[in-house]
C-alpha positions in Angstrom: 0.0 0.0 0.0 1.2 3.5 -0.9 4.4 2.1 -2.5 4.4 4.9 -5.1 4.7 7.9 -2.8 5.1 10.4 -5.7 1.6 10.1 -7.1 0.0 10.4 -3.7 2.2 13.4 -2.8 1.0 15.2 -6.0 -2.7 14.6 -5.0 -1.9 15.8 -1.5 -0.4 19.1 -2.7 -3.3 19.7 -5.1 -5.8 19.3 -2.2 -3.6 21.5 0.0 -3.5 24.3 -2.6 -7.3 24.3 -3.0 -7.8 24.6 0.8 -5.5 27.7 1.1 -7.7 29.7 -1.2 -10.8 29.2 1.0 -9.4 30.5 4.3 -12.0 31.8 6.9 -10.0 31.2 10.1 -6.3 31.2 11.1 -5.0 28.8 13.7 -1.8 28.7 15.8 -1.1 25.6 17.8 1.7 24.2 20.0 2.1 21.2 22.3 4.1 18.1 23.2 4.6 14.8 21.3 6.6 11.7 21.5 7.6 9.3 18.7 8.9 5.8 18.0 9.6 3.5 15.1 6.6 1.2 14.8 6.7 -2.3 13.1 10.4 -1.9 12.3 11.9 -4.6 10.0 15.6 -4.7 9.0 17.1 -6.0 5.7 16.9 -9.6 7.1 13.2 -9.3 7.9 13.7 -9.1 11.6 12.6 -6.6 14.3 15.8 -5.8 16.3 14.5 -2.6 18.0 13.9 -2.4 21.7 10.9 -0.1 22.3 11.0 -0.3 26.1 12.9 2.9 26.6 11.2 6.0 28.0 9.4 8.2 25.5 10.7 11.7 25.3 8.2 14.6 25.0 9.2 17.3 22.5 7.6 20.7 21.7 6.1 21.2 18.2 4.3 24.1 16.5 1.7 24.3 13.8 -0.1 27.1 12.0 -2.6 27.3 9.1 -6.0 28.1 7.9 -9.5 26.6 8.3 -12.8 27.0 6.5 -16.4 25.6 6.5 -17.4 22.8 4.1 -19.4 24.6 1.5 -21.9 23.2 -1.0 -23.6 25.3 -3.7 -27.1 26.2 -2.5 -28.7 25.7 -5.9 -28.0 21.9 -6.0 -31.0 19.7 -5.4 -29.2 17.4 -3.0 -28.0 20.2 -0.7 -30.6 19.7 2.0 -29.7 16.1 2.7 -26.0 17.1 3.1 -26.7 20.0 5.5 -26.0 17.8 8.6 -22.4 17.4 7.3 -22.1 20.9 5.8 -22.7 22.7 9.1 -20.5 20.3 11.2 -17.5 19.9 9.0 -14.4 22.1 8.9 -11.5 21.7 6.4 -8.0 22.9 7.4 -4.5 23.1 5.9 -1.3 24.1 7.7 2.5 24.0 8.2 4.2 22.2 11.1 7.7 22.1 12.7 8.4 19.0 14.7 11.4 17.8 16.7 11.5 14.1 17.8 13.9 12.5 20.2 13.5 8.8 19.9 15.0 6.6 22.6 15.3 3.0 21.5 17.9 0.3 21.3 19.3 -2.5 19.1 19.4 -6.0 20.3 22.9 -7.6 20.1 22.0 -11.2 21.2 20.0 -10.8 24.4 21.6 -7.4 25.2 19.8 -4.1 24.2 22.3 -1.4 23.3 20.9 2.2 23.6 20.3 4.2 20.4 19.0 7.7 20.3 17.6 9.6 17.3 17.2 13.4 17.1 15.1 14.3 14.1 13.6 17.6 12.8 10.8 17.7 10.2 8.8 20.4 8.5 5.5 19.4 7.2 2.4 20.3 5.2 -0.9 19.0 6.6 -4.5 19.0 5.5 -7.7 17.3 6.6 -11.2 17.2 8.0 -12.7 18.1 11.4 -16.3 16.8 12.1 -18.2 18.1 15.2 -20.0 15.4 17.2 -21.1 18.1 19.6 -22.0 21.3 17.8 -23.1 23.9 20.3 -22.5 27.6 19.3 -20.0 28.2 22.2 -18.4 24.8 22.4 -17.7 22.0 20.0 -16.2 18.5 20.1 -14.5 17.3 16.9 -13.1 14.1 15.6 -10.5 14.7 12.9 -8.6 12.9 10.2 -5.6 14.4 8.3 -2.8 13.6 5.8 0.6 15.2 6.1 3.7 15.4 3.9 6.8 15.6 6.2 10.3 16.5 5.1 13.4 15.7 7.2 15.6 18.8 7.5 18.1 17.5 10.0 18.8 14.3 11.9 21.4 12.5 13.9 21.7 9.2 15.8 23.9 8.3 18.8 25.0 4.7 19.2 27.8 3.6 21.5 28.8 7.2 22.1 29.2 7.7 18.3 27.1 10.5 16.7 26.2 10.0 13.0 24.6 12.6 10.7 21.8 10.5 9.3 20.6 13.4 7.1 23.9 13.6 5.3 24.3 9.9 5.2 20.8 9.3 3.9 20.3 6.5 6.3 16.7 7.5 7.0 13.8 8.4 4.7 13.8 12.2 4.0 10.1 12.3 3.2 7.1 10.7 5.0 3.4 10.6 4.1 1.4 10.3 7.3 -2.2 9.8 8.3 -3.5 11.5 11.5 -6.6 10.9 13.6 -7.8 12.2 17.0 -10.1 14.4 18.9 -10.3 18.1 19.7 -12.5 20.3 21.9 -13.1 24.0 21.0 -14.5 26.9 23.0 -15.7 30.3 21.6 -14.3 33.2 23.5 -15.6 36.0 21.2 -16.7 36.5 17.6 -13.1 36.7 16.6 -11.3 34.2 18.9 -11.7 30.6 20.0 -9.4 28.3 22.0 -9.0 24.5 21.6 -7.2 21.5 22.9 -6.3 18.5 20.7 -5.1 14.9 21.0 -3.6 13.4 17.9 -2.1 10.0 16.8 -0.2 9.7 13.6 1.5 7.0 11.6 3.6 7.2 8.4 2.7 4.8 5.6 5.1 1.9 5.9 7.4 1.3 2.9 10.9 0.3 2.2 13.5 3.0 2.8 14.3 4.4 -0.6 16.9 6.9 0.5 19.5 4.3 1.4 20.7 0.8 0.3 19.6 -0.6 3.7 16.3 -2.3 3.0 14.5 -1.2 6.2 10.8 -0.9 6.7 9.1 1.1 9.5 6.3 3.5 10.4 7.0 6.7 12.4 4.4 6.7 15.1 3.6 9.8 17.2 1.3 10.8 20.0 0.6 14.5 20.5 -1.3 16.8 22.9 -1.6 20.4 22.0 -3.3 23.8 22.7 -4.3 26.3 20.1 -6.0 29.6 19.2 -8.4 30.2 16.3 -8.9 33.7 14.8 -11.9 34.4 12.6 -10.4 36.5 9.7 -13.8 37.1 8.2 -14.7 39.3 11.2 -11.4 41.3 10.6 -12.1 42.1 7.0 -13.4 45.6 6.2 
């Protein structure tokens, strides 16, 4: 699944560009997240990673735009879609993420500590659907796709630090799917606040940036706080 990342990336960028042109709100978000390599398989088809090390919480930031799902009112089937129309928000944004992944490689029965320090910038777009839709407070479930690009990275193993970005020993691009829940509260006609819980996984594929035939999924958990600004109220 998703073995040809290029075609899906093109689709992603097309959807992202459409979303930017419909902005009604701006959001700014920050929080903490941890990460690990899920379902790792080396070139021998074995999982030699030890995932029992403590997860490190790192700060991330995200900003972008949001708008209502909008159907043309002159379509005959509009009314039956109103339930979704008034409860659905589309968003698109940019993220900056640092991950410190504490893991280890098994050498026989011994786990040797290994630490990754990774920095990604990403583009993200998706859907928020409100299961509670009061005017002042809302509870959403959400699903998103993101395109994440590695901009720096290092690994430390047996007191030796390697530049994995320069060595291309880790995939430089990831396509990830996100899901979670967020609660929003209206402060004024211009400003809202929200909290969010998010889980994300990259689509698993063989590492194409190196000769090492590894497979893995980057798995993250995040908890964040954000502000929403209604830019339609600010337009003169």
